C-alpha positions, 0 to 999 in steps of 0.5 A, a space after each residue: 532455492 524451492 518454490 516459495 522462494 522463486 515466487 517471491 523471488 518474483 515479486 521482488 523482480 518486478 518491486 525492483 522494476 517498479 521502483 527502478 521505472 518509478 524512480 527514473 519517472 519521477 528524478 527527484 524534482 520537486 514541482 512549484 504550486 500556484 494558488 488556487 481556488 480563495 478561501 473566504 477568510 482569506 488565503 488559498 487551496 494550494 494545488 500543484 501548477 504541473 506534472 508530467 502525466 503518471 504513465 500507466 505502465 506502474 500498475 501493470 507492473 504493480 499488479 503483477 508485485 501484488 499477485 506474485 506476493 499474495 500467491 504466495 501466502 496462498 502457496 504456504 498454506 496449501 502447502 502446510 494443511 494435510 491432503 484431505 484439506 487440499 480440495 477446498 476451494 476455502 483453503 486460502 491465507 486468511 486475512 480478517 479484522 478480528 480474533 473472532 471472524 479468525 475462530 469461525 475461518 478455522 472452524 469452517 476452512 480448517 475444523 480439526 484436522 490442521 494442527 493447532 500449532 500451525 493455525 495459531 502461526 496463522 493467527 499472529 499474522 493477522 492484521 489485529 495482532 499486527 496493527 491492532 491501534 490501525 488494522 484498516 491499514 494494516 499493509 497484510 489487509 492491502 495485499 489482499 484487498 488490491 489482489 482481489 481487485 486486481 483479480 476482479 476489476 481494472 487492473 489499478 489506476 496511477 496517480 500522484 501522491 504527495 509526501 513532502 513540501 516546503 517553502 521559504 521566506 525573507 524575514 520571520 520563520 514560516 510555521 504552521 500557520 502559514 500554510 499546509 500539506 496534505 500527506 497522499 494522492 492529490 486533490 481535485 486539480 491537484 490540491 495538496 494543501 492550503 495558504 493562510 491568510 497571513 502566508 498569502 501577504 508574504 507572496 510565499 509559494 511552497 514546492 512540493 515533491 511526489 511519489 506515485 500511488 496507486 488506485 483500485 475500484 471494489 473496494 474503493 483504495 489508494 495505496 503509496 508507492 512505499 506501503 509495497 516495501 513494507 509487504 514485502 518485509 511482513 512476507 519475506 521477513 515474517 511470514 515466510 519464516 514462521 510457516 515454511 517449518 509446517 509444510 511440505 517439500 514442494 
């Protein structure tokens, strides 16, 4: 096991701890809902009735995971470049949104001193190549932004994140004309969706399953817990195996 594996193992340990504690806290429960603000056209906003306050410690565990996983990327770059580049304060794993930005980074930081094969390998893992239709939600880009936010500002906030909703009623099946559910952070007042006038007449009371999400400032982000698994998989199964051959023993 080398330093890369040890760093990866530490990130995995924090992720496992987060998932273990979060699953115990959430318990697989679904939560009842109630009517919120009324709509002029009939129906109302759907809001969760109540849920346990989420312990702030989950944000601290998430920060440890993000730090170790993102630091591994910089460790790889540092180990792969020649000694003449190791003192550069700009030496980092680039996470950019378009080819022009990557080319500018490579010229400014590496010049002609890093191998072409290494630079091409780095580019393979840029967000615009992995998720060209939705670059802003690329998991490595979110990893980088969360790492930056954690370094310079307050620890991650923790929030409820709605992941599933359902309802049952006697008579004809329910459909999207009766109620809607929004996957993501709970809205103002715990809002998670809506019930139409037709749904209100049938007296439906949808139930909602919650998970955890994390929020940052500067930049303002809201990231679901399940995104962490994808971050880990990209680093462990794609980036590390591809870049390791360029590194020196560490």
